[in-house]
NUZADREN-921704 format. One record per residue: residue number from 1; residue in three letters; chain; x, y, z of N, C-alpha, C in turn. Coordinates in steps of 0.1 Angstrom, whole numbers, padded with zeros to 4 digits. Atoms other than C-alpha are relative to their C-alpha. Layout:
# NUZADREN-921704
+-----+------+------+-------+-------+-------+-------+-------+-------+-------+-------+-------+
| pos | code | unit |    nu |    nv |    nw |   cau |   cav |   caw |    cu |    cv |    cw |
+-----+------+------+-------+-------+-------+-------+-------+-------+-------+-------+-------+
| NUM |  ALA |    A |     X |     Y |     Z |     X |     Y |     Z |     X |     Y |     Z |
...
+-----+------+------+-------+-------+-------+-------+-------+-------+-------+-------+-------+
//
This chain:
# NUZADREN-921704
+-----+------+------+-------+-------+-------+-------+-------+-------+-------+-------+-------+
| pos | code | unit |    nu |    nv |    nw |   cau |   cav |   caw |    cu |    cv |    cw |
+-----+------+------+-------+-------+-------+-------+-------+-------+-------+-------+-------+
|   1 |  MET |    A |  0010 | -0011 |  0000 | -0002 |  0000 |  0001 |  0010 |  0015 | -0001 |
|   2 |  ASP |    A | -0008 | -0012 |  0000 |  0013 |  0034 | -0009 | -0001 |  0009 |  0011 |
|   3 |  THR |    A |  0000 | -0009 | -0012 |  0019 |  0059 |  0020 |  0005 |  0016 | -0007 |
|   4 |  ASP |    A | -0004 | -0017 |  0006 |  0023 |  0099 |  0016 |  0013 |  0000 | -0004 |
|   5 |  ASP |    A | -0016 |  0002 |  0005 |  0061 |  0091 |  0016 |  0002 | -0002 | -0015 |
|   6 |  ASP |    A | -0002 |  0006 |  0015 |  0056 |  0073 | -0017 | -0004 |  0008 | -0010 |
|   7 |  VAL |    A |  0007 | -0006 |  0012 |  0038 |  0100 | -0035 |  0011 |  0010 | -0006 |
|   8 |  GLU |    A | -0009 | -0008 |  0008 |  0059 |  0116 | -0065 | -0006 |  0008 | -0008 |
|   9 |  VAL |    A |  0001 | -0009 |  0009 |  0053 |  0148 | -0081 |  0006 |  0001 | -0013 |
|  10 |  ILE |    A | -0005 |  0003 |  0014 |  0057 |  0145 | -0120 | -0003 |  0014 | -0007 |
|  11 |  PHE |    A |  0002 | -0015 |  0008 |  0060 |  0182 | -0138 |  0004 | -0006 | -0016 |
|  12 |  SER |    A |  0001 |  0002 |  0013 |  0054 |  0182 | -0175 |  0012 |  0011 | -0004 |
|  13 |  ASP |    A | -0011 | -0005 |  0007 |  0080 |  0194 | -0199 | -0007 |  0016 | -0004 |
|  14 |  LEU |    A |  0007 | -0014 |  0007 |  0053 |  0223 | -0210 | -0003 |  0010 |  0013 |
|  15 |  CYS |    A |  0001 | -0013 | -0011 |  0055 |  0243 | -0174 |  0011 |  0010 | -0006 |
|  16 |  ALA |    A | -0005 | -0012 |  0005 |  0066 |  0276 | -0183 | -0003 |  0014 |  0008 |
|  17 |  ASP |    A |  0002 | -0014 | -0004 |  0070 |  0313 | -0174 | -0004 |  0008 | -0012 |
|  18 |  VAL |    A |  0005 | -0006 |  0010 |  0047 |  0334 | -0196 |  0000 |  0014 |  0004 |
|  19 |  GLU |    A |  0003 | -0016 |  0000 |  0045 |  0372 | -0202 | -0011 |  0004 | -0010 |
|  20 |  ILE |    A |  0009 | -0004 |  0009 |  0015 |  0385 | -0215 | -0004 |  0015 |  0005 |
|  21 |  ASP |    A |  0005 | -0014 |  0000 |  0008 |  0423 | -0218 |  0010 |  0006 |  0011 |
|  22 |  GLY |    A | -0009 | -0004 | -0010 |  0041 |  0429 | -0194 | -0002 | -0007 |  0012 |
|  23 |  HIS |    A |  0003 |  0005 | -0018 |  0027 |  0408 | -0166 |  0002 | -0015 | -0001 |
|  24 |  PHE |    A | -0010 |  0011 |  0001 |  0044 |  0375 | -0158 | -0014 | -0013 |  0007 |
|  25 |  LEU |    A |  0010 |  0012 | -0007 |  0022 |  0340 | -0150 |  0012 | -0010 | -0002 |
|  26 |  THR |    A | -0008 |  0011 | -0003 |  0041 |  0309 | -0139 | -0014 | -0015 | -0005 |
|  27 |  ILE |    A |  0007 |  0010 |  0003 |  0024 |  0278 | -0159 |  0004 | -0013 |  0006 |
|  28 |  GLU |    A | -0005 |  0016 | -0006 |  0026 |  0244 | -0137 | -0011 | -0011 | -0005 |
|  29 |  ILE |    A |  0007 |  0011 |  0005 |  0015 |  0212 | -0152 |  0004 | -0010 |  0005 |
|  30 |  TYR |    A | -0006 |  0008 | -0007 |  0018 |  0184 | -0131 | -0011 | -0013 |  0003 |
|  31 |  LYS |    A |  0007 |  0013 | -0005 |  0007 |  0149 | -0117 |  0006 | -0007 |  0008 |
|  32 |  THR |    A | -0008 |  0008 | -0008 |  0013 |  0124 | -0093 |  0002 | -0012 | -0004 |
|  33 |  ASN |    A |  0000 |  0013 |  0003 |  0024 |  0089 | -0095 | -0011 | -0009 |  0006 |
|  34 |  LEU |    A |  0014 |  0010 | -0005 | -0009 |  0077 | -0078 | -0010 |  0004 | -0008 |
|  35 |  ASP |    A |  0014 | -0004 |  0008 | -0031 |  0096 | -0102 |  0006 |  0004 | -0014 |
|  36 |  PRO |    A | -0002 | -0005 |  0013 | -0029 |  0100 | -0139 | -0004 |  0012 | -0007 |
|  37 |  GLY |    A |  0006 | -0012 |  0005 | -0046 |  0133 | -0143 |  0010 |  0009 |  0001 |
|  38 |  TRP |    A | -0008 | -0015 |  0001 | -0027 |  0165 | -0152 | -0007 |  0009 |  0006 |
|  39 |  ILE |    A |  0007 | -0010 | -0005 | -0034 |  0192 | -0131 |  0004 |  0015 | -0006 |
|  40 |  LEU |    A | -0005 | -0013 |  0005 | -0031 |  0230 | -0143 | -0004 |  0010 |  0007 |
|  41 |  GLU |    A | -0002 | -0010 | -0008 | -0021 |  0257 | -0121 |  0008 |  0010 | -0005 |
|  42 |  ILE |    A | -0005 | -0010 |  0006 | -0015 |  0291 | -0130 |  0002 |  0012 |  0011 |
|  43 |  VAL |    A | -0003 | -0009 | -0011 |  0005 |  0314 | -0107 |  0001 |  0013 | -0003 |
|  44 |  ASN |    A | -0003 | -0012 |  0006 |  0003 |  0351 | -0113 |  0011 |  0007 |  0009 |
|  45 |  GLU |    A | -0011 | -0010 | -0002 |  0029 |  0379 | -0106 | -0003 |  0003 |  0017 |
|  46 |  PHE |    A |  0001 | -0004 | -0013 |  0012 |  0385 | -0072 | -0001 | -0012 |  0010 |
|  47 |  GLY |    A | -0002 |  0012 | -0006 |  0017 |  0349 | -0061 | -0017 | -0006 |  0003 |
|  48 |  THR |    A |  0014 |  0008 |  0002 | -0023 |  0339 | -0067 |  0001 | -0008 | -0007 |
|  49 |  SER |    A |  0000 |  0015 |  0006 | -0026 |  0305 | -0078 | -0017 | -0001 | -0005 |
|  50 |  THR |    A |  0011 |  0003 |  0007 | -0054 |  0294 | -0102 |  0000 | -0014 | -0001 |
|  51 |  VAL |    A | -0003 |  0015 |  0002 | -0059 |  0256 | -0102 | -0013 | -0001 | -0008 |
|  52 |  PHE |    A |  0014 |  0005 |  0009 | -0087 |  0241 | -0130 | -0002 | -0010 |  0008 |
|  53 |  ASP |    A |  0003 |  0012 | -0008 | -0109 |  0218 | -0113 |  0001 | -0014 | -0003 |
|  54 |  ASP |    A | -0001 |  0014 |  0007 | -0109 |  0189 | -0135 |  0015 | -0002 | -0005 |
|  55 |  PRO |    A | -0011 |  0001 |  0007 | -0077 |  0171 | -0143 | -0001 | -0004 | -0014 |
|  56 |  PHE |    A | -0003 |  0002 |  0017 | -0067 |  0166 | -0180 |  0008 | -0015 | -0001 |
|  57 |  ILE |    A | -0004 |  0016 |  0003 | -0060 |  0131 | -0196 |  0014 |  0004 | -0007 |
|  58 |  ALA |    A | -0013 | -0002 |  0006 | -0027 |  0146 | -0212 |  0005 |  0016 |  0004 |
|  59 |  ASP |    A | -0004 | -0014 | -0001 | -0006 |  0175 | -0205 |  0001 |  0012 | -0011 |
|  60 |  GLY |    A |  0005 | -0010 |  0010 | -0008 |  0192 | -0237 | -0015 |  0002 | -0001 |
|  61 |  LEU |    A |  0014 | -0003 |  0001 | -0046 |  0191 | -0234 | -0002 |  0013 |  0014 |
|  62 |  ALA |    A |  0000 | -0010 | -0011 | -0039 |  0212 | -0199 |  0007 |  0015 | -0005 |
|  63 |  TRP |    A | -0006 | -0014 |  0004 | -0015 |  0238 | -0220 | -0011 |  0004 | -0010 |
|  64 |  GLN |    A |  0010 | -0004 |  0008 | -0045 |  0239 | -0246 | -0010 |  0010 |  0008 |
|  65 |  GLN |    A |  0009 | -0006 | -0009 | -0068 |  0249 | -0217 |  0005 |  0015 |  0002 |
|  66 |  PHE |    A | -0005 | -0013 | -0004 | -0044 |  0277 | -0206 | -0002 |  0008 | -0011 |
|  67 |  GLU |    A |  0002 | -0009 |  0012 | -0043 |  0291 | -0241 | -0012 |  0005 | -0003 |
|  68 |  LYS |    A |  0011 | -0005 |  0004 | -0077 |  0290 | -0247 | -0008 |  0010 |  0007 |
|  69 |  THR |    A |  0007 | -0008 | -0011 | -0088 |  0306 | -0214 |  0007 |  0015 | -0004 |
|  70 |  VAL |    A | -0007 | -0013 |  0002 | -0060 |  0335 | -0223 | -0008 |  0006 | -0012 |
|  71 |  LYS |    A |  0006 | -0006 |  0013 | -0075 |  0340 | -0257 | -0015 |  0003 |  0001 |
|  72 |  GLU |    A |  0014 | -0005 |  0000 | -0110 |  0341 | -0245 | -0003 |  0010 |  0012 |
|  73 |  GLU |    A |  0003 | -0009 | -0010 | -0108 |  0360 | -0211 |  0012 |  0008 |  0003 |
|  74 |  GLY |    A | -0010 | -0010 | -0002 | -0075 |  0374 | -0211 |  0009 | -0002 |  0012 |
|  75 |  LEU |    A | -0006 |  0000 | -0011 | -0049 |  0380 | -0182 | -0009 |  0000 |  0012 |
|  76 |  ALA |    A |  0008 | -0002 | -0010 | -0079 |  0389 | -0161 | -0005 | -0013 |  0006 |
|  77 |  ALA |    A |  0005 |  0015 | -0005 | -0089 |  0351 | -0157 |  0008 | -0006 |  0012 |
|  78 |  PHE |    A | -0007 |  0006 | -0010 | -0059 |  0347 | -0135 |  0004 |  0010 |  0012 |
|  79 |  LEU |    A | -0001 | -0011 | -0008 | -0063 |  0377 | -0113 | -0010 |  0003 |  0010 |
|  80 |  SER |    A |  0012 | -0001 | -0011 | -0084 |  0383 | -0080 | -0007 |  0013 | -0002 |
|  81 |  ASN |    A |  0005 | -0012 |  0003 | -0108 |  0413 | -0081 |  0009 |  0010 |  0006 |
|  82 |  LYS |    A | -0005 | -0011 | -0004 | -0085 |  0432 | -0060 |  0014 |  0005 | -0011 |
|  83 |  GLU |    A | -0012 |  0001 |  0010 | -0055 |  0425 | -0084 | -0005 |  0005 | -0013 |
|  84 |  LYS |    A |  0004 | -0009 |  0011 | -0077 |  0436 | -0113 | -0001 |  0015 |  0002 |
|  85 |  ARG |    A |  0000 | -0013 | -0002 | -0083 |  0467 | -0098 |  0012 |  0007 | -0001 |
|  86 |  ARG |    A | -0013 | -0006 |  0001 | -0047 |  0474 | -0091 |  0005 |  0003 | -0013 |
|  87 |  LEU |    A | -0003 |  0000 |  0015 | -0038 |  0467 | -0125 | -0007 |  0008 | -0013 |
|  88 |  PHE |    A |  0006 | -0006 |  0011 | -0064 |  0481 | -0145 | -0009 |  0012 |  0002 |
|  89 |  HIS |    A |  0011 | -0011 | -0001 | -0079 |  0509 | -0129 |  0012 |  0015 |  0008 |
+-----+------+------+-------+-------+-------+-------+-------+-------+-------+-------+-------+
//
């Protein structure tokens, strides 16, 4: 039986730091050796983390979701309301 000590986090080669309109995001795509689903997490320049609820069956699909979200919602998708006011007002 696996214990917490046996959990290994596996990071995708698609993890990256990205700049959008002069603002920086860290894209983390990872899974554990105990679960095949890839997690998509975006951390903005303020340290706020956005984690997508449903895991992805492939790391490439997680990256595609990041790109789709940026295209549809822009940088604001990864900012809290307070951070949006700070940047855009």
